[in-house]
CHARMM-style PDB file with segment names, atoms N, HN, CA, C and O in Angstrom:
ATOM      1  N   MET     1      50.016 116.444-232.547  1.00  0.00      PROA
ATOM      2  CA  MET     1      49.391 117.004-231.355  1.00  0.00      PROA
ATOM      3  C   MET     1      47.954 117.375-231.692  1.00  0.00      PROA
ATOM      4  O   MET     1      47.688 117.941-232.753  1.00  0.00      PROA
ATOM      5  N   SER     2      47.031 117.059-230.795  1.00  0.00      PROA
ATOM      6  HN  SER     2      47.247 116.599-229.933  1.00  0.00      PROA
ATOM      7  CA  SER     2      45.623 117.368-231.044  1.00  0.00      PROA
ATOM      8  C   SER     2      45.131 118.439-230.079  1.00  0.00      PROA
ATOM      9  O   SER     2      45.693 118.640-229.002  1.00  0.00      PROA
ATOM     10  N   THR     3      44.087 119.106-230.486  1.00  0.00      PROA
ATOM     11  HN  THR     3      43.631 118.942-231.361  1.00  0.00      PROA
ATOM     12  CA  THR     3      43.475 120.145-229.656  1.00  0.00      PROA
ATOM     13  C   THR     3      42.538 119.482-228.657  1.00  0.00      PROA
ATOM     14  O   THR     3      41.710 118.663-229.058  1.00  0.00      PROA
ATOM     15  N   PRO     4      42.638 119.806-227.365  1.00  0.00      PROA
ATOM     16  CA  PRO     4      41.739 119.210-226.367  1.00  0.00      PROA
ATOM     17  C   PRO     4      40.282 119.594-226.639  1.00  0.00      PROA
ATOM     18  O   PRO     4      39.995 120.701-227.094  1.00  0.00      PROA
ATOM     19  N   GLN     5      39.370 118.662-226.352  1.00  0.00      PROA
ATOM     20  HN  GLN     5      39.604 117.763-225.983  1.00  0.00      PROA
ATOM     21  CA  GLN     5      37.946 118.897-226.560  1.00  0.00      PROA
ATOM     22  C   GLN     5      37.314 119.698-225.422  1.00  0.00      PROA
ATOM     23  O   GLN     5      36.277 120.334-225.614  1.00  0.00      PROA
ATOM     24  N   HSD     6      37.925 119.671-224.256  1.00  0.00      PROA
ATOM     25  HN  HSD     6      38.767 119.155-224.100  1.00  0.00      PROA
ATOM     26  CA  HSD     6      37.379 120.361-223.077  1.00  0.00      PROA
ATOM     27  C   HSD     6      38.498 121.115-222.371  1.00  0.00      PROA
ATOM     28  O   HSD     6      39.679 120.830-222.571  1.00  0.00      PROA
ATOM     29  N   CYS     7      38.120 122.057-221.564  1.00  0.00      PROA
ATOM     30  HN  CYS     7      37.161 122.289-221.402  1.00  0.00      PROA
ATOM     31  CA  CYS     7      39.103 122.809-220.795  1.00  0.00      PROA
ATOM     32  C   CYS     7      39.710 121.909-219.707  1.00  0.00      PROA
ATOM     33  O   CYS     7      39.095 120.916-219.317  1.00  0.00      PROA
ATOM     34  N   PRO     8      40.906 122.246-219.217  1.00  0.00      PROA
ATOM     35  CA  PRO     8      41.527 121.462-218.138  1.00  0.00      PROA
ATOM     36  C   PRO     8      40.616 121.445-216.905  1.00  0.00      PROA
ATOM     37  O   PRO     8      40.040 122.470-216.539  1.00  0.00      PROA
ATOM     38  N   GLY     9      40.493 120.303-216.286  1.00  0.00      PROA
ATOM     39  HN  GLY     9      40.961 119.471-216.584  1.00  0.00      PROA
ATOM     40  CA  GLY     9      39.656 120.172-215.091  1.00  0.00      PROA
ATOM     41  C   GLY     9      38.221 119.802-215.386  1.00  0.00      PROA
ATOM     42  O   GLY     9      37.436 119.610-214.457  1.00  0.00      PROA
ATOM     43  N   PHE    10      37.852 119.697-216.652  1.00  0.00      PROA
ATOM     44  HN  PHE    10      38.489 119.853-217.407  1.00  0.00      PROA
ATOM     45  CA  PHE    10      36.470 119.391-217.024  1.00  0.00      PROA
ATOM     46  C   PHE    10      35.983 118.101-216.375  1.00  0.00      PROA
ATOM     47  O   PHE    10      34.902 118.076-215.787  1.00  0.00      PROA
ATOM     48  N   GLN    11      36.767 117.033-216.473  1.00  0.00      PROA
ATOM     49  HN  GLN    11      37.645 117.054-216.950  1.00  0.00      PROA
ATOM     50  CA  GLN    11      36.337 115.728-215.963  1.00  0.00      PROA
ATOM     51  C   GLN    11      36.023 115.758-214.468  1.00  0.00      PROA
ATOM     52  O   GLN    11      35.043 115.155-214.031  1.00  0.00      PROA
ATOM     53  N   GLN    12      36.840 116.451-213.685  1.00  0.00      PROA
ATOM     54  HN  GLN    12      37.636 116.941-214.040  1.00  0.00      PROA
ATOM     55  CA  GLN    12      36.619 116.458-212.236  1.00  0.00      PROA
ATOM     56  C   GLN    12      35.460 117.353-211.826  1.00  0.00      PROA
ATOM     57  O   GLN    12      34.977 117.246-210.699  1.00  0.00      PROA
ATOM     58  N   HSD    13      35.001 118.229-212.704  1.00  0.00      PROA
ATOM     59  HN  HSD    13      35.393 118.317-213.620  1.00  0.00      PROA
ATOM     60  CA  HSD    13      33.920 119.150-212.343  1.00  0.00      PROA
ATOM     61  C   HSD    13      32.634 118.939-213.135  1.00  0.00      PROA
ATOM     62  O   HSD    13      31.679 119.690-212.935  1.00  0.00      PROA
ATOM     63  N   LYS    14      32.567 117.960-214.016  1.00  0.00      PROA
ATOM     64  HN  LYS    14      33.343 117.350-214.179  1.00  0.00      PROA
ATOM     65  CA  LYS    14      31.397 117.814-214.877  1.00  0.00      PROA
ATOM     66  C   LYS    14      30.149 117.349-214.135  1.00  0.00      PROA
ATOM     67  O   LYS    14      29.048 117.487-214.668  1.00  0.00      PROA
ATOM     68  N   ASN    15      30.275 116.808-212.935  1.00  0.00      PROA
ATOM     69  HN  ASN    15      31.169 116.696-212.502  1.00  0.00      PROA
ATOM     70  CA  ASN    15      29.116 116.334-212.188  1.00  0.00      PROA
ATOM     71  C   ASN    15      28.701 117.270-211.054  1.00  0.00      PROA
ATOM     72  O   ASN    15      27.880 116.897-210.217  1.00  0.00      PROA
ATOM     73  N   LEU    16      29.251 118.462-211.018  1.00  0.00      PROA
ATOM     74  HN  LEU    16      29.919 118.765-211.698  1.00  0.00      PROA
ATOM     75  CA  LEU    16      28.890 119.415-209.971  1.00  0.00      PROA
ATOM     76  C   LEU    16      27.440 119.852-210.110  1.00  0.00      PROA
ATOM     77  O   LEU    16      26.920 119.964-211.220  1.00  0.00      PROA
ATOM     78  N   LYS    17      26.801 120.095-208.993  1.00  0.00      PROA
ATOM     79  HN  LYS    17      27.224 120.005-208.092  1.00  0.00      PROA
ATOM     80  CA  LYS    17      25.449 120.638-208.960  1.00  0.00      PROA
ATOM     81  C   LYS    17      25.525 122.055-208.409  1.00  0.00      PROA
ATOM     82  O   LYS    17      26.373 122.370-207.574  1.00  0.00      PROA
ATOM     83  N   SER    18      24.639 122.888-208.882  1.00  0.00      PROA
ATOM     84  HN  SER    18      23.950 122.633-209.561  1.00  0.00      PROA
ATOM     85  CA  SER    18      24.590 124.275-208.453  1.00  0.00      PROA
ATOM     86  C   SER    18      23.370 124.475-207.563  1.00  0.00      PROA
ATOM     87  O   SER    18      22.261 124.081-207.921  1.00  0.00      PROA
ATOM     88  N   PHE    19      23.578 125.087-206.408  1.00  0.00      PROA
ATOM     89  HN  PHE    19      24.480 125.407-206.117  1.00  0.00      PROA
ATOM     90  CA  PHE    19      22.491 125.368-205.490  1.00  0.00      PROA
ATOM     91  C   PHE    19      22.366 126.881-205.312  1.00  0.00      PROA
ATOM     92  O   PHE    19      23.367 127.589-205.195  1.00  0.00      PROA
ATOM     93  N   THR    20      21.144 127.358-205.296  1.00  0.00      PROA
ATOM     94  HN  THR    20      20.331 126.783-205.391  1.00  0.00      PROA
ATOM     95  CA  THR    20      20.904 128.768-205.054  1.00  0.00      PROA
ATOM     96  C   THR    20      20.273 128.911-203.676  1.00  0.00      PROA
ATOM     97  O   THR    20      19.229 128.323-203.397  1.00  0.00      PROA
ATOM     98  N   CYS    21      20.905 129.684-202.831  1.00  0.00      PROA
ATOM     99  HN  CYS    21      21.754 130.162-203.057  1.00  0.00      PROA
ATOM    100  CA  CYS    21      20.393 129.921-201.480  1.00  0.00      PROA
ATOM    101  C   CYS    21      20.106 131.403-201.310  1.00  0.00      PROA
ATOM    102  O   CYS    21      20.835 132.252-201.824  1.00  0.00      PROA
ATOM    103  N   LYS    22      19.046 131.701-200.590  1.00  0.00      PROA
ATOM    104  HN  LYS    22      18.454 131.011-200.173  1.00  0.00      PROA
ATOM    105  CA  LYS    22      18.748 133.092-200.272  1.00  0.00      PROA
ATOM    106  C   LYS    22      19.178 133.371-198.842  1.00  0.00      PROA
ATOM    107  O   LYS    22      18.945 132.574-197.933  1.00  0.00      PROA
ATOM    108  N   CYS    23      19.799 134.499-198.670  1.00  0.00      PROA
ATOM    109  HN  CYS    23      19.989 135.146-199.408  1.00  0.00      PROA
ATOM    110  CA  CYS    23      20.194 134.922-197.336  1.00  0.00      PROA
ATOM    111  C   CYS    23      18.933 135.137-196.500  1.00  0.00      PROA
ATOM    112  O   CYS    23      17.995 135.789-196.959  1.00  0.00      PROA
ATOM    113  N   PRO    24      18.900 134.598-195.281  1.00  0.00      PROA
ATOM    114  CA  PRO    24      17.710 134.771-194.437  1.00  0.00      PROA
ATOM    115  C   PRO    24      17.495 136.212-193.994  1.00  0.00      PROA
ATOM    116  O   PRO    24      16.388 136.587-193.609  1.00  0.00      PROA
ATOM    117  N   LYS    25      18.549 137.020-194.047  1.00  0.00      PROA
ATOM    118  HN  LYS    25      19.449 136.715-194.360  1.00  0.00      PROA
ATOM    119  CA  LYS    25      18.422 138.402-193.590  1.00  0.00      PROA
ATOM    120  C   LYS    25      18.116 139.375-194.731  1.00  0.00      PROA
ATOM    121  O   LYS    25      17.122 140.099-194.672  1.00  0.00      PROA
ATOM    122  N   CYS    26      18.959 139.401-195.767  1.00  0.00      PROA
ATOM    123  HN  CYS    26      19.766 138.814-195.815  1.00  0.00      PROA
ATOM    124  CA  CYS    26      18.799 140.401-196.830  1.00  0.00      PROA
ATOM    125  C   CYS    26      18.158 139.834-198.098  1.00  0.00      PROA
ATOM    126  O   CYS    26      17.853 140.586-199.023  1.00  0.00      PROA
ATOM    127  N   LYS    27      17.950 138.505-198.148  1.00  0.00      PROA
ATOM    128  HN  LYS    27      18.197 137.894-197.396  1.00  0.00      PROA
ATOM    129  CA  LYS    27      17.295 137.817-199.266  1.00  0.00      PROA
ATOM    130  C   LYS    27      18.101 137.810-200.565  1.00  0.00      PROA
ATOM    131  O   LYS    27      17.554 137.478-201.617  1.00  0.00      PROA
ATOM    132  N   LYS    28      19.373 138.165-200.520  1.00  0.00      PROA
ATOM    133  HN  LYS    28      19.817 138.434-199.665  1.00  0.00      PROA
ATOM    134  CA  LYS    28      20.218 138.116-201.713  1.00  0.00      PROA
ATOM    135  C   LYS    28      20.498 136.655-202.051  1.00  0.00      PROA
ATOM    136  O   LYS    28      20.774 135.853-201.160  1.00  0.00      PROA
ATOM    137  N   GLU    29      20.426 136.306-203.342  1.00  0.00      PROA
ATOM    138  HN  GLU    29      20.201 136.958-204.066  1.00  0.00      PROA
ATOM    139  CA  GLU    29      20.700 134.942-203.771  1.00  0.00      PROA
ATOM    140  C   GLU    29      22.201 134.698-203.841  1.00  0.00      PROA
ATOM    141  O   GLU    29      22.961 135.535-204.327  1.00  0.00      PROA
ATOM    142  N   VAL    30      22.612 133.532-203.346  1.00  0.00      PROA
ATOM    143  HN  VAL    30      21.994 132.852-202.951  1.00  0.00      PROA
ATOM    144  CA  VAL    30      24.007 133.128-203.338  1.00  0.00      PROA
ATOM    145  C   VAL    30      24.092 131.769-204.020  1.00  0.00      PROA
ATOM    146  O   VAL    30      23.337 130.860-203.676  1.00  0.00      PROA
ATOM    147  N   GLU    31      25.004 131.617-204.985  1.00  0.00      PROA
ATOM    148  HN  GLU    31      25.617 132.356-205.265  1.00  0.00      PROA
ATOM    149  CA  GLU    31      25.182 130.348-205.665  1.00  0.00      PROA
ATOM    150  C   GLU    31      26.290 129.557-204.967  1.00  0.00      PROA
ATOM    151  O   GLU    31      27.373 130.078-204.703  1.00  0.00      PROA
ATOM    152  N   ILE    32      25.994 128.284-204.674  1.00  0.00      PROA
ATOM    153  HN  ILE    32      25.113 127.861-204.889  1.00  0.00      PROA
ATOM    154  CA  ILE    32      26.946 127.408-204.016  1.00  0.00      PROA
ATOM    155  C   ILE    32      26.997 126.111-204.817  1.00  0.00      PROA
ATOM    156  O   ILE    32      25.958 125.595-205.231  1.00  0.00      PROA
ATOM    157  N   PHE    33      28.196 125.583-205.037  1.00  0.00      PROA
ATOM    158  HN  PHE    33      29.040 126.001-204.700  1.00  0.00      PROA
ATOM    159  CA  PHE    33      28.353 124.344-205.788  1.00  0.00      PROA
ATOM    160  C   PHE    33      28.493 123.155-204.849  1.00  0.00      PROA
ATOM    161  O   PHE    33      28.930 123.297-203.706  1.00  0.00      PROA
ATOM    162  N   SER    34      28.117 121.983-205.345  1.00  0.00      PROA
ATOM    163  HN  SER    34      27.763 121.868-206.273  1.00  0.00      PROA
ATOM    164  CA  SER    34      28.063 120.780-204.511  1.00  0.00      PROA
ATOM    165  C   SER    34      29.412 120.377-203.921  1.00  0.00      PROA
ATOM    166  O   SER    34      29.439 119.659-202.922  1.00  0.00      PROA
ATOM    167  N   ASP    35      30.515 120.806-204.494  1.00  0.00      PROA
ATOM    168  HN  ASP    35      30.492 121.389-205.306  1.00  0.00      PROA
ATOM    169  CA  ASP    35      31.825 120.469-203.916  1.00  0.00      PROA
ATOM    170  C   ASP    35      32.231 121.428-202.801  1.00  0.00      PROA
ATOM    171  O   ASP    35      33.328 121.312-202.255  1.00  0.00      PROA
ATOM    172  N   GLU    36      31.355 122.373-202.459  1.00  0.00      PROA
ATOM    173  HN  GLU    36      30.464 122.467-202.902  1.00  0.00      PROA
ATOM    174  CA  GLU    36      31.652 123.359-201.407  1.00  0.00      PROA
ATOM    175  C   GLU    36      30.834 123.143-200.142  1.00  0.00      PROA
ATOM    176  O   GLU    36      30.792 124.027-199.287  1.00  0.00      PROA
ATOM    177  N   PHE    37      30.174 121.972-199.999  1.00  0.00      PROA
ATOM    178  HN  PHE    37      30.208 121.254-200.694  1.00  0.00      PROA
ATOM    179  CA  PHE    37      29.323 121.726-198.837  1.00  0.00      PROA
ATOM    180  C   PHE    37      30.090 121.700-197.524  1.00  0.00      PROA
ATOM    181  O   PHE    37      29.533 122.019-196.473  1.00  0.00      PROA
ATOM    182  N   ASP    38      31.356 121.324-197.575  1.00  0.00      PROA
ATOM    183  HN  ASP    38      31.808 121.065-198.429  1.00  0.00      PROA
ATOM    184  CA  ASP    38      32.127 121.228-196.342  1.00  0.00      PROA
ATOM    185  C   ASP    38      32.695 122.569-195.896  1.00  0.00      PROA
ATOM    186  O   ASP    38      33.377 122.644-194.873  1.00  0.00      PROA
ATOM    187  N   LYS    39      32.419 123.634-196.656  1.00  0.00      PROA
ATOM    188  HN  LYS    39      31.865 123.574-197.486  1.00  0.00      PROA
ATOM    189  CA  LYS    39      32.907 124.964-196.305  1.00  0.00      PROA
ATOM    190  C   LYS    39      31.774 125.805-195.722  1.00  0.00      PROA
ATOM    191  O   LYS    39      30.609 125.631-196.080  1.00  0.00      PROA
ATOM    192  N   GLU    40      32.129 126.709-194.828  1.00  0.00      PROA
ATOM    193  HN  GLU    40      33.075 126.850-194.537  1.00  0.00      PROA
ATOM    194  CA  GLU    40      31.140 127.637-194.294  1.00  0.00      PROA
ATOM    195  C   GLU    40      30.985 128.797-195.278  1.00  0.00      PROA
ATOM    196  O   GLU    40      31.972 129.313-195.803  1.00  0.00      PROA
ATOM    197  N   HSD    41      29.749 129.196-195.519  1.00  0.00      PROA
ATOM    198  HN  HSD    41      28.947 128.777-195.092  1.00  0.00      PROA
ATOM    199  CA  HSD    41      29.474 130.298-196.432  1.00  0.00      PROA
ATOM    200  C   HSD    41      28.704 131.392-195.708  1.00  0.00      PROA
ATOM    201  O   HSD    41      27.795 131.122-194.924  1.00  0.00      PROA
ATOM    202  N   VAL    42      29.081 132.614-195.984  1.00  0.00      PROA
ATOM    203  HN  VAL    42      29.820 132.833-196.621  1.00  0.00      PROA
ATOM    204  CA  VAL    42      28.370 133.757-195.430  1.00  0.00      PROA
ATOM    205  C   VAL    42      27.957 134.675-196.574  1.00  0.00      PROA
ATOM    206  O   VAL    42      28.617 134.720-197.612  1.00  0.00      PROA
ATOM    207  N   CYS    43      26.886 135.390-196.383  1.00  0.00      PROA
ATOM    208  HN  CYS    43      26.349 135.354-195.540  1.00  0.00      PROA
ATOM    209  CA  CYS    43      26.389 136.336-197.377  1.00  0.00      PROA
ATOM    210  C   CYS    43      27.411 137.461-197.538  1.00  0.00      PROA
ATOM    211  O   CYS    43      27.853 138.056-196.554  1.00  0.00      PROA
ATOM    212  N   LYS    44      27.780 137.745-198.783  1.00  0.00      PROA
ATOM    213  HN  LYS    44      27.422 137.262-199.582  1.00  0.00      PROA
ATOM    214  CA  LYS    44      28.758 138.800-199.036  1.00  0.00      PROA
ATOM    215  C   LYS    44      28.161 140.194-198.846  1.00  0.00      PROA
ATOM    216  O   LYS    44      28.897 141.175-198.742  1.00  0.00      PROA
ATOM    217  N   THR    45      26.843 140.283-198.801  1.00  0.00      PROA
ATOM    218  HN  THR    45      26.245 139.486-198.885  1.00  0.00      PROA
ATOM    219  CA  THR    45      26.187 141.574-198.621  1.00  0.00      PROA
ATOM    220  C   THR    45      26.070 141.961-197.153  1.00  0.00      PROA
ATOM    221  O   THR    45      26.394 143.084-196.767  1.00  0.00      PROA
ATOM    222  N   CYS    46      25.596 141.003-196.326  1.00  0.00      PROA
ATOM    223  HN  CYS    46      25.333 140.090-196.639  1.00  0.00      PROA
ATOM    224  CA  CYS    46      25.337 141.366-194.926  1.00  0.00      PROA
ATOM    225  C   CYS    46      26.123 140.554-193.900  1.00  0.00      PROA
ATOM    226  O   CYS    46      26.113 140.894-192.717  1.00  0.00      PROA
ATOM    227  N   GLY    47      26.814 139.475-194.332  1.00  0.00      PROA
ATOM    228  HN  GLY    47      26.823 139.200-195.293  1.00  0.00      PROA
ATOM    229  CA  GLY    47      27.655 138.717-193.420  1.00  0.00      PROA
ATOM    230  C   GLY    47      26.982 137.610-192.642  1.00  0.00      PROA
ATOM    231  O   GLY    47      27.624 136.990-191.794  1.00  0.00      PROA
ATOM    232  N   VAL    48      25.706 137.335-192.897  1.00  0.00      PROA
ATOM    233  HN  VAL    48      25.185 137.839-193.585  1.00  0.00      PROA
ATOM    234  CA  VAL    48      24.986 136.278-192.178  1.00  0.00      PROA
ATOM    235  C   VAL    48      25.364 134.918-192.767  1.00  0.00      PROA
ATOM    236  O   VAL    48      25.540 134.797-193.979  1.00  0.00      PROA
ATOM    237  N   LYS    49      25.492 133.893-191.914  1.00  0.00      PROA
ATOM    238  HN  LYS    49      25.349 133.992-190.929  1.00  0.00      PROA
ATOM    239  CA  LYS    49      25.819 132.545-192.355  1.00  0.00      PROA
ATOM    240  C   LYS    49      24.665 131.976-193.186  1.00  0.00      PROA
ATOM    241  O   LYS    49      23.498 132.125-192.826  1.00  0.00      PROA
ATOM    242  N   ILE    50      25.011 131.316-194.314  1.00  0.00      PROA
ATOM    243  HN  ILE    50      25.960 131.195-194.607  1.00  0.00      PROA
ATOM    244  CA  ILE    50      24.016 130.713-195.192  1.00  0.00      PROA
ATOM    245  C   ILE    50      23.673 129.324-194.675  1.00  0.00      PROA
ATOM    246  O   ILE    50      24.569 128.526-194.399  1.00  0.00      PROA
ATOM    247  N   ASP    51      22.386 129.029-194.542  1.00  0.00      PROA
ATOM    248  HN  ASP    51      21.658 129.677-194.766  1.00  0.00      PROA
ATOM    249  CA  ASP    51      21.899 127.743-194.061  1.00  0.00      PROA
ATOM    250  C   ASP    51      21.623 126.837-195.267  1.00  0.00      PROA
ATOM    251  O   ASP    51      20.724 127.122-196.058  1.00  0.00      PROA
ATOM    252  N   PHE    52      22.387 125.749-195.412  1.00  0.00      PROA
ATOM    253  HN  PHE    52      23.117 125.517-194.769  1.00  0.00      PROA
ATOM    254  CA  PHE    52      22.225 124.863-196.557  1.00  0.00      PROA
ATOM    255  C   PHE    52      20.873 124.170-196.588  1.00  0.00      PROA
ATOM    256  O   PHE    52      20.439 123.753-197.661  1.00  0.00      PROA
ATOM    257  N   THR    53      20.187 124.029-195.461  1.00  0.00      PROA
ATOM    258  HN  THR    53      20.539 124.369-194.589  1.00  0.00      PROA
ATOM    259  CA  THR    53      18.883 123.384-195.476  1.00  0.00      PROA
ATOM    260  C   THR    53      17.848 124.231-196.200  1.00  0.00      PROA
ATOM    261  O   THR    53      16.769 123.736-196.529  1.00  0.00      PROA
ATOM    262  N   ALA    54      18.155 125.497-196.455  1.00  0.00      PROA
ATOM    263  HN  ALA    54      19.031 125.899-196.188  1.00  0.00      PROA
ATOM    264  CA  ALA    54      17.240 126.371-197.181  1.00  0.00      PROA
ATOM    265  C   ALA    54      17.557 126.422-198.672  1.00  0.00      PROA
ATOM    266  O   ALA    54      16.914 127.163-199.415  1.00  0.00      PROA
ATOM    267  N   CYS    55      18.545 125.642-199.118  1.00  0.00      PROA
ATOM    268  HN  CYS    55      19.068 125.040-198.514  1.00  0.00      PROA
ATOM    269  CA  CYS    55      18.968 125.656-200.524  1.00  0.00      PROA
ATOM    270  C   CYS    55      18.077 124.751-201.357  1.00  0.00      PROA
ATOM    271  O   CYS    55      17.504 123.784-200.854  1.00  0.00      PROA
ATOM    272  N   THR    56      17.969 125.079-202.633  1.00  0.00      PROA
ATOM    273  HN  THR    56      18.434 125.865-203.041  1.00  0.00      PROA
ATOM    274  CA  THR    56      17.236 124.258-203.581  1.00  0.00      PROA
ATOM    275  C   THR    56      18.139 123.900-204.741  1.00  0.00      PROA
ATOM    276  O   THR    56      18.997 124.691-205.133  1.00  0.00      PROA
ATOM    277  N   LEU    57      17.949 122.690-205.304  1.00  0.00      PROA
ATOM    278  HN  LEU    57      17.253 122.047-204.986  1.00  0.00      PROA
ATOM    279  CA  LEU    57      18.743 122.256-206.442  1.00  0.00      PROA
ATOM    280  C   LEU    57      18.366 123.086-207.657  1.00  0.00      PROA
ATOM    281  O   LEU    57      17.191 123.181-208.013  1.00  0.00      PROA
ATOM    282  N   ASP    58      19.356 123.682-208.286  1.00  0.00      PROA
ATOM    283  HN  ASP    58      20.310 123.605-207.996  1.00  0.00      PROA
ATOM    284  CA  ASP    58      19.120 124.556-209.436  1.00  0.00      PROA
ATOM    285  C   ASP    58      19.445 123.859-210.747  1.00  0.00      PROA
ATOM    286  O   ASP    58      18.855 124.193-211.774  1.00  0.00      PROA
ATOM    287  N   GLY    59      20.361 122.907-210.743  1.00  0.00      PROA
ATOM    288  HN  GLY    59      20.840 122.636-209.909  1.00  0.00      PROA
ATOM    289  CA  GLY    59      20.734 122.216-211.963  1.00  0.00      PROA
ATOM    290  C   GLY    59      22.216 121.928-212.001  1.00  0.00      PROA
ATOM    291  O   GLY    59      22.956 122.263-211.075  1.00  0.00      PROA
ATOM    292  N   ALA    60      22.629 121.318-213.060  1.00  0.00      PROA
ATOM    293  HN  ALA    60      22.028 121.046-213.811  1.00  0.00      PROA
ATOM    294  CA  ALA    60      24.039 120.992-213.209  1.00  0.00      PROA
ATOM    295  C   ALA    60      24.812 122.199-213.666  1.00  0.00      PROA
ATOM    296  O   ALA    60      24.329 123.003-214.463  1.00  0.00      PROA
ATOM    297  N   ALA    61      26.011 122.318-213.157  1.00  0.00      PROA
ATOM    298  HN  ALA    61      26.403 121.665-212.509  1.00  0.00      PROA
ATOM    299  CA  ALA    61      26.837 123.473-213.520  1.00  0.00      PROA
ATOM    300  C   ALA    61      27.683 123.151-214.711  1.00  0.00      PROA
ATOM    301  OT1 ALA    61      28.450 123.997-215.170  1.00  0.00      PROA
TER     302      ALA     61
END
């Protein structure tokens, strides 16, 4: 038996991109991953919906 080189799920998540969005109301930064684009996101601080068009590519996760 050999020791795995990566944690379980590594292959399916190795190409994810991380996006940082600022809330339009309170300006708190929210991190969103590229596999979450089909979900609605709201700011955990003030409850305003996050607009993905205001997001910038931050890098690979």
